[in-house]
C-alpha positions as CSV (number, residue, x, y, z in Angstrom):
1,M,119.8,96.9,27.9
2,I,118.9,99.0,31.0
3,K,120.5,96.4,33.3
4,D,123.6,96.5,31.1
5,G,123.9,100.2,31.4
6,A,122.5,101.5,28.1
7,L,120.8,104.4,29.9
8,K,123.5,104.9,32.6
9,Y,124.0,108.6,31.9
10,V,120.5,109.3,30.7
11,D,118.4,111.5,33.0
12,E,115.2,111.8,30.9
13,V,113.6,110.1,28.0
14,Y,111.1,111.7,25.6
15,G,108.9,110.0,23.1
16,I,106.4,111.3,20.6
17,H,103.1,109.9,19.7
18,N,100.4,111.0,17.3
19,W,97.3,112.0,19.4
20,P,94.4,112.8,17.0
21,G,92.3,114.1,19.9
22,G,95.0,116.6,21.0
23,I,95.1,120.3,20.5
24,E,96.5,121.2,17.1
25,G,100.0,122.7,17.3
26,S,100.6,121.8,20.9
27,I,102.9,119.4,22.7
28,S,101.9,117.6,25.9
29,V,104.4,116.4,28.5
30,S,104.0,114.0,31.4
31,K,106.3,113.5,34.4
32,K,105.1,109.9,34.7
33,E,105.0,106.9,32.3
34,M,102.4,107.2,29.6
35,M,101.2,104.8,26.8
36,A,103.6,102.1,27.7
37,G,101.7,98.9,28.0
38,V,102.0,95.5,26.5
39,V,99.6,92.6,26.6
40,I,100.7,89.2,25.2
41,V,97.9,86.9,24.2
42,N,98.6,83.4,22.9
43,I,95.8,81.6,21.1
44,K,96.2,78.1,19.8
45,I,93.7,76.9,17.2
46,T,93.7,73.2,16.6
47,G,92.1,71.9,13.4
48,R,91.5,68.6,11.7
49,G,92.2,68.1,8.0
50,G,89.8,66.7,5.6
51,H,88.8,66.5,2.0
52,G,87.2,69.3,0.0
53,S,84.3,67.1,-0.9
54,E,83.5,66.5,2.8
55,P,84.1,69.8,4.6
56,A,81.6,68.8,7.3
57,N,84.1,66.1,8.4
58,S,87.0,68.5,9.0
59,I,87.7,71.4,11.4
60,D,89.3,74.1,9.2
61,P,91.8,76.0,11.4
62,I,92.2,78.7,8.7
63,T,88.5,79.6,8.8
64,A,88.6,79.5,12.6
65,G,91.7,81.7,12.7
66,T,90.1,84.3,10.4
67,F,87.1,84.5,12.7
68,V,89.3,85.0,15.7
69,H,91.3,87.6,13.9
70,T,88.2,89.5,12.9
71,A,86.8,89.4,16.4
72,L,90.0,90.7,17.9
73,H,90.4,93.3,15.3
74,T,87.0,94.8,16.0
75,I,88.0,95.4,19.7
76,K,90.0,98.4,18.9
77,S,87.1,100.0,16.9
């Protein structure tokens, strides 16, 4: 969009973000970029189906995926 001129006549851009550790009733401004980061992670989980009576002979991708999700979710805390 920027290459197509969406911000052609824009001199400044302001964003707002909740900052729990900030001073109540105040606004902070930065002349540089702030809080603009993206990390893309692709995870492929491959499983092998099986029968409910023989779970030891299968690799359940749902269970593996939930463990990965839980592990990644705990990073932020």
